[in-house]
MMTF fields as JSON, N, C-alpha, C and O atoms, coordinates in Angstrom:
{
  "mmtfVersion": "1.0.0",
  "mmtfProducer": "UNKNOWN",
  "numBonds": 363,
  "numAtoms": 364,
  "numGroups": 91,
  "numChains": 1,
  "numModels": 1,
  "chainsPerModel": [1],
  "groupsPerChain": [91],
  "chainIdList": ["A"],
  "bondAtomList": [4, 2, 8, 6, 12, 10, 16, 14, 20, 18, 24, 22, 28, 26, 32, 30, 36, 34, 40, 38, 44, 42, 48, 46, 52, 50, 56, 54, 60, 58, 64, 62, 68, 66, 72, 70, 76, 74, 80, 78, 84, 82, 88, 86, 92, 90, 96, 94, 100, 98, 104, 102, 108, 106, 112, 110, 116, 114, 120, 118, 124, 122, 128, 126, 132, 130, 136, 134, 140, 138, 144, 142, 148, 146, 152, 150, 156, 154, 160, 158, 164, 162, 168, 166, 172, 170, 176, 174, 180, 178, 184, 182, 188, 186, 192, 190, 196, 194, 200, 198, 204, 202, 208, 206, 212, 210, 216, 214, 220, 218, 224, 222, 228, 226, 232, 230, 236, 234, 240, 238, 244, 242, 248, 246, 252, 250, 256, 254, 260, 258, 264, 262, 268, 266, 272, 270, 276, 274, 280, 278, 284, 282, 288, 286, 292, 290, 296, 294, 300, 298, 304, 302, 308, 306, 312, 310, 316, 314, 320, 318, 324, 322, 328, 326, 332, 330, 336, 334, 340, 338, 344, 342, 348, 346, 352, 350, 356, 354, 360, 358],
  "bondOrderList": [1, 1, 1, 1, 1, 1, 1, 1, 1, 1, 1, 1, 1, 1, 1, 1, 1, 1, 1, 1, 1, 1, 1, 1, 1, 1, 1, 1, 1, 1, 1, 1, 1, 1, 1, 1, 1, 1, 1, 1, 1, 1, 1, 1, 1, 1, 1, 1, 1, 1, 1, 1, 1, 1, 1, 1, 1, 1, 1, 1, 1, 1, 1, 1, 1, 1, 1, 1, 1, 1, 1, 1, 1, 1, 1, 1, 1, 1, 1, 1, 1, 1, 1, 1, 1, 1, 1, 1, 1, 1],
  "groupList": [{"groupName": "UNK", "atomNameList": ["N", "CA", "C", "O"], "elementList": ["N", "C", "C", "O"], "formalChargeList": [0, 0, 0, 0], "bondAtomList": [1, 0, 2, 1, 3, 2], "bondOrderList": [1, 1, 2], "singleLetterCode": "X", "chemCompType": "L-PEPTIDE LINKING"}],
  "groupTypeList": [0, 0, 0, 0, 0, 0, 0, 0, 0, 0, 0, 0, 0, 0, 0, 0, 0, 0, 0, 0, 0, 0, 0, 0, 0, 0, 0, 0, 0, 0, 0, 0, 0, 0, 0, 0, 0, 0, 0, 0, 0, 0, 0, 0, 0, 0, 0, 0, 0, 0, 0, 0, 0, 0, 0, 0, 0, 0, 0, 0, 0, 0, 0, 0, 0, 0, 0, 0, 0, 0, 0, 0, 0, 0, 0, 0, 0, 0, 0, 0, 0, 0, 0, 0, 0, 0, 0, 0, 0, 0, 0],
  "groupIdList": [1, 2, 3, 4, 5, 6, 7, 8, 9, 10, 11, 12, 13, 14, 15, 16, 17, 18, 19, 20, 21, 22, 23, 24, 25, 26, 27, 28, 29, 30, 31, 32, 33, 34, 35, 36, 37, 38, 39, 40, 41, 42, 43, 44, 45, 46, 47, 48, 49, 50, 51, 52, 53, 54, 55, 56, 57, 58, 59, 60, 61, 62, 63, 64, 65, 66, 67, 68, 69, 70, 71, 72, 73, 74, 75, 76, 77, 78, 79, 80, 81, 82, 83, 84, 85, 86, 87, 88, 89, 90, 91],
  "secStructList": [7, 6, 6, 1, 7, 2, 2, 2, 2, 2, 2, 2, 2, 2, 2, 2, 2, 1, 1, 1, 7, 5, 2, 2, 2, 2, 2, 2, 2, 2, 2, 2, 2, 2, 6, 1, 7, 7, 7, 2, 2, 2, 2, 2, 2, 2, 2, 2, 2, 2, 2, 2, 6, 6, 1, 3, 3, 3, 3, 3, 1, 1, 1, 1, 7, 3, 3, 3, 3, 3, 7, 2, 2, 2, 2, 2, 2, 2, 2, 2, 2, 2, 2, 2, 2, 2, 2, 2, 7, 7, 7],
  "xCoordList": [82.198, 81.672, 81.874, 81.111, 82.92, 83.237, 82.145, 82.067, 81.266, 80.224, 78.896, 77.889, 78.886, 77.657, 77.526, 78.513, 76.289, 76.044, 76.235, 76.288, 76.331, 76.412, 75.181, 75.282, 74.008, 72.748, 72.776, 72.337, 73.289, 73.391, 74.375, 74.124, 75.466, 76.414, 75.751, 75.962, 74.952, 74.202, 73.188, 72.969, 72.582, 71.642, 72.348, 71.823, 73.544, 74.343, 74.619, 74.429, 75.047, 75.343, 74.133, 74.221, 73.003, 71.756, 71.333, 70.976, 71.378, 70.988, 71.884, 71.417, 73.193, 74.127, 73.841, 74.111, 73.291, 73.11, 71.771, 71.579, 70.802, 69.471, 69.264, 69.844, 68.438, 68.014, 66.729, 65.777, 66.637, 65.497, 65.105, 63.975, 66.016, 65.751, 64.692, 64.868, 63.619, 62.566, 62.512, 63.125, 61.821, 61.835, 61.47, 62.175, 60.402, 59.977, 60.994, 61.227, 61.621, 62.637, 63.882, 64.478, 64.251, 65.396, 65.069, 65.877, 63.89, 63.448, 63.444, 63.894, 62.958, 62.914, 64.327, 64.567, 65.235, 66.621, 67.232, 67.873, 67.059, 67.654, 67.062, 67.758, 65.765, 65.105, 65.584, 65.709, 65.85, 66.408, 67.811, 68.151, 68.583, 69.977, 69.984, 70.688, 69.197, 69.166, 68.328, 68.402, 67.52, 66.603, 65.706, 65.389, 65.302, 64.343, 63.685, 64.18, 62.588, 61.861, 62.625, 63.213, 62.608, 63.115, 61.885, 61.197, 61.584, 60.416, 60.646, 61.766, 59.518, 59.565, 60.185, 60.867, 59.951, 60.486, 62.007, 62.614, 62.631, 64.07, 64.579, 65.561, 63.897, 64.333, 64.32, 65.342, 63.184, 63.053, 63.842, 64.381, 63.917, 64.779, 66.235, 66.955, 66.693, 68.081, 68.3, 69.351, 67.334, 67.436, 67.499, 68.312, 66.636, 66.629, 67.946, 68.387, 68.596, 69.881, 70.968, 71.82, 70.906, 71.893, 71.672, 72.628, 70.409, 70.141, 70.689, 71.329, 70.462, 70.969, 72.465, 73.017, 73.154, 74.612, 75.162, 76.376, 74.274, 74.748, 75.258, 75.904, 74.95, 75.368, 74.363, 74.715, 73.107, 72.012, 71.124, 70.931, 70.61, 69.653, 68.284, 68.163, 67.242, 65.914, 65.074, 65.062, 64.382, 63.562, 62.158, 61.917, 61.294, 59.959, 59.767, 60.038, 59.291, 58.94, 57.508, 57.199, 56.637, 55.277, 54.793, 55.61, 53.532, 53.047, 53.24, 53.234, 53.409, 53.516, 54.887, 55.178, 55.699, 56.956, 58.174, 58.308, 59.07, 60.344, 61.407, 61.374, 62.315, 63.495, 64.75, 64.821, 65.728, 66.999, 68.142, 68.164, 69.11, 70.317, 71.509, 71.381, 72.649, 73.857, 74.26, 74.145, 74.726, 75.304, 76.772, 77.26, 77.425, 78.828, 79.631, 80.505, 79.307, 80.001, 79.717, 80.618, 78.441, 78.098, 78.867, 79.308, 79.021, 79.747, 81.224, 81.822, 81.806, 83.223, 83.378, 84.324, 82.489, 82.602, 82.468, 83.194, 81.541, 81.341, 82.564, 83.007, 83.11, 84.251, 85.473, 86.216, 85.656, 86.756, 86.58, 87.565, 85.36, 85.094, 85.499, 86.169, 85.09, 85.408, 86.87, 87.362, 87.591, 89.081, 89.701, 90.619, 89.204, 89.699, 89.445, 90.341, 88.226, 87.9, 88.796, 89.226, 89.076, 89.842, 91.259, 91.912, 91.76, 93.062, 93.079, 94.108, 91.902, 91.793, 91.075, 91.247, 90.257, 89.469, 89.838, 89.71, 90.304, 90.59, 89.597, 89.191, 89.231, 88.289, 88.918, 88.228],
  "yCoordList": [3.674, 5.033, 5.473, 6.286, 4.926, 5.322, 4.952, 5.549, 3.973, 3.553, 4.261, 3.908, 5.246, 6.001, 7.214, 7.81, 7.55, 8.806, 10.008, 9.85, 11.174, 12.405, 12.543, 12.952, 12.207, 12.276, 11.365, 11.75, 10.142, 9.21, 9.702, 9.538, 10.29, 10.877, 12.032, 12.188, 12.833, 13.91, 13.35, 13.935, 12.249, 11.61, 11.214, 11.435, 10.626, 10.261, 11.502, 11.467, 12.543, 13.78, 14.276, 14.614, 14.319, 14.825, 13.896, 14.364, 12.615, 11.675, 11.837, 11.807, 12.011, 12.188, 13.451, 13.509, 14.464, 15.763, 15.98, 16.982, 15.059, 15.246, 14.401, 13.322, 14.88, 14.105, 13.421, 14.101, 12.081, 11.285, 11.569, 11.975, 11.358, 11.635, 10.709, 9.491, 11.255, 10.478, 10.971, 11.992, 10.305, 10.569, 12.045, 12.695, 12.552, 13.907, 14.93, 15.896, 14.763, 15.678, 15.663, 16.702, 14.465, 14.332, 15.037, 15.791, 14.772, 15.417, 16.921, 17.589, 17.487, 18.957, 19.548, 20.619, 18.898, 19.351, 19.381, 20.37, 18.323, 18.267, 19.3, 19.879, 19.507, 20.504, 21.919, 22.758, 22.168, 23.455, 23.629, 24.679, 22.566, 22.639, 22.732, 23.565, 21.872, 21.882, 22.994, 23.267, 23.64, 24.688, 24.223, 24.967, 22.967, 22.393, 21.149, 20.649, 20.678, 19.577, 18.266, 18.012, 17.468, 16.092, 15.2, 15.192, 14.447, 13.631, 12.313, 11.817, 11.764, 10.519, 9.383, 8.526, 9.369, 8.322, 8.376, 7.411, 9.447, 9.543, 9.251, 8.534, 9.816, 9.772, 8.341, 7.849, 7.702, 6.413, 5.236, 4.402, 5.155, 4.089, 4.271, 3.289, 5.535, 5.78, 5.494, 4.976, 5.818, 5.429, 3.893, 3.351, 3.231, 1.718, 1.157, 0.117, 1.815, 1.372, 1.512, 0.639, 2.623, 2.803, 1.799, 1.364, 1.429, 0.354, -0.951, -1.676, -1.278, -2.552, -2.648, -3.747, -1.491, -1.467, -1.499, -1.559, -1.461, -1.543, -0.214, -0.201, 0.897, 2.219, 2.893, 3.735, 2.539, 3.159, 2.072, 1.02, 2.315, 1.401, 2.061, 3.249, 1.289, 1.816, 1.186, -0.033, 2.032, 1.565, 2.241, 3.072, 1.873, 2.484, 3.365, 2.963, 4.577, 5.474, 5.212, 5.166, 5.04, 4.638, 3.834, 3.452, 3.578, 2.731, 3.375, 2.693, 4.698, 5.375, 6.008, 6.427, 6.076, 6.817, 5.966, 5.32, 5.963, 5.273, 6.256, 7.418, 5.832, 6.64, 5.971, 4.754, 6.817, 6.34, 6.775, 7.918, 5.92, 6.223, 5.63, 4.58, 6.251, 5.708, 4.509, 4.526, 3.481, 2.336, 2.722, 3.771, 1.912, 2.163, 2.223, 3.07, 1.336, 1.402, 2.688, 3.293, 3.12, 4.4, 5.577, 6.474, 5.57, 6.622, 6.577, 7.62, 5.388, 5.231, 5.71, 6.435, 5.326, 5.703, 7.217, 7.816, 7.819, 9.26, 9.985, 10.965, 9.525, 10.118, 10.002, 10.968, 8.859, 8.67, 9.584, 10.105, 9.787, 10.658, 12.103, 12.796, 12.533, 13.858, 14.061, 15.139, 13.095, 13.198, 13.305, 14.093, 12.539, 12.569, 13.916, 14.505, 14.436, 15.766, 16.845, 17.754, 16.743, 17.797, 17.895, 18.918, 16.873, 16.922, 17.959, 18.558, 18.139, 18.976, 20.268, 21.21, 20.335, 21.537, 22.052, 21.363, 23.31, 23.94, 25.096, 25.758, 25.305, 26.355, 27.713, 28.705],
  "zCoordList": [16.328, 16.141, 14.706, 14.186, 14.053, 12.672, 11.715, 10.642, 12.043, 11.159, 11.392, 10.777, 12.265, 12.555, 11.641, 11.212, 11.364, 10.573, 11.54, 12.76, 10.951, 11.754, 12.621, 13.778, 12.076, 12.824, 14.007, 15.091, 13.834, 14.957, 16.045, 17.239, 15.62, 16.583, 17.352, 18.555, 16.645, 17.31, 18.299, 19.359, 17.969, 18.878, 20.176, 21.267, 20.05, 21.242, 22.115, 23.331, 21.508, 22.241, 22.994, 24.174, 22.316, 22.929, 24.084, 25.165, 23.846, 24.924, 26.128, 27.266, 25.878, 26.992, 27.796, 28.995, 27.122, 27.786, 28.411, 29.1, 28.2, 28.763, 29.976, 30.099, 30.882, 32.036, 31.683, 31.3, 31.789, 31.368, 29.894, 29.624, 28.975, 27.571, 26.991, 26.997, 26.501, 25.8, 24.384, 24.07, 23.538, 22.127, 21.799, 21.027, 22.369, 22.048, 22.487, 21.761, 23.656, 24.135, 23.239, 22.956, 22.806, 21.9, 20.57, 20.03, 20.079, 18.84, 18.943, 18.013, 20.032, 20.222, 20.295, 19.736, 20.948, 21.047, 19.681, 19.324, 18.882, 17.559, 16.599, 15.765, 16.745, 15.884, 16.194, 15.302, 17.48, 17.858, 17.223, 16.676, 17.326, 16.814, 15.243, 14.673, 14.579, 13.114, 12.507, 11.308, 13.366, 12.902, 11.788, 10.86, 11.899, 10.969, 11.641, 12.651, 11.07, 11.654, 11.481, 10.43, 12.489, 12.495, 12.558, 13.579, 11.501, 11.492, 12.199, 12.321, 12.665, 13.444, 12.631, 13.191, 11.298, 10.442, 10.339, 9.874, 10.747, 10.806, 12.22, 12.407, 13.197, 14.562, 15.139, 15.618, 15.086, 15.816, 15.166, 15.894, 13.836, 13.279, 13.625, 13.808, 13.72, 14.137, 15.621, 15.997, 16.459, 17.837, 17.97, 18.718, 17.236, 17.278, 16.778, 17.268, 15.809, 15.309, 16.398, 16.565, 17.119, 18.19, 19.317, 19.959, 19.559, 20.538, 20.04, 20.801, 18.786, 18.243, 18.2, 18.244, 18.114, 18.132, 19.549, 19.742, 20.548, 21.929, 22.532, 23.58, 21.844, 22.289, 23.158, 23.983, 22.991, 23.718, 24.31, 23.701, 25.445, 26.111, 26.106, 26.404, 25.765, 25.65, 26.787, 26.959, 27.548, 28.619, 28.52, 27.645, 29.402, 29.396, 30.614, 31.745, 30.358, 31.434, 31.862, 33.053, 30.877, 31.06, 29.844, 29.006, 29.733, 28.621, 27.221, 26.196, 27.226, 25.936, 25.68, 24.56, 26.685, 26.611, 26.838, 27.877, 25.862, 26.043, 26.474, 26.07, 27.255, 27.641, 27.099, 26.927, 26.843, 26.248, 27.067, 27.524, 27.284, 28.012, 27.307, 26.676, 27.387, 26.829, 27.658, 28.884, 27.002, 27.675, 28.05, 27.63, 28.798, 29.119, 27.761, 27.58, 26.874, 25.593, 24.865, 24.283, 24.892, 24.264, 24.876, 24.158, 26.179, 26.854, 26.431, 26.166, 26.367, 25.963, 24.521, 24.213, 23.657, 22.245, 22.051, 21.258, 22.776, 22.7, 23.227, 22.628, 24.324, 24.92, 23.946, 23.767, 23.352, 22.398, 21.192, 20.67, 20.745, 19.592, 19.99, 19.223, 21.178, 21.641, 21.758, 21.422, 22.213, 22.344, 20.931, 20.703, 20.045, 18.617, 18.03, 17.426, 18.19, 17.66, 18.239, 17.528, 19.531, 20.228, 19.668, 19.87, 18.972, 18.353, 17.208, 16.897, 16.601, 15.413, 15.623, 14.85, 16.674, 16.899, 18.296, 19.308, 18.287, 19.609, 19.794, 18.839, 21.04, 21.325, 21.382, 21.617]
}
């Protein structure tokens, strides 16, 4: 997880929080959070990088739509990150 960018960590969080997360839904969630446009040239290469690192699994919903889910490793990494952050940030 230490080698991920902040954007990639945000992708993991959004994927974990959505039901049937597909590219456009992920993009919309991030745009709402960032309050600016997230272009496809940034989104999809980063999703592919998370897939190649074994943190995210990519499947097909239909011929045009891919869905993304955290792998077990992705869930463990995200959980470990949240635990680490909680040492420093209290609500």
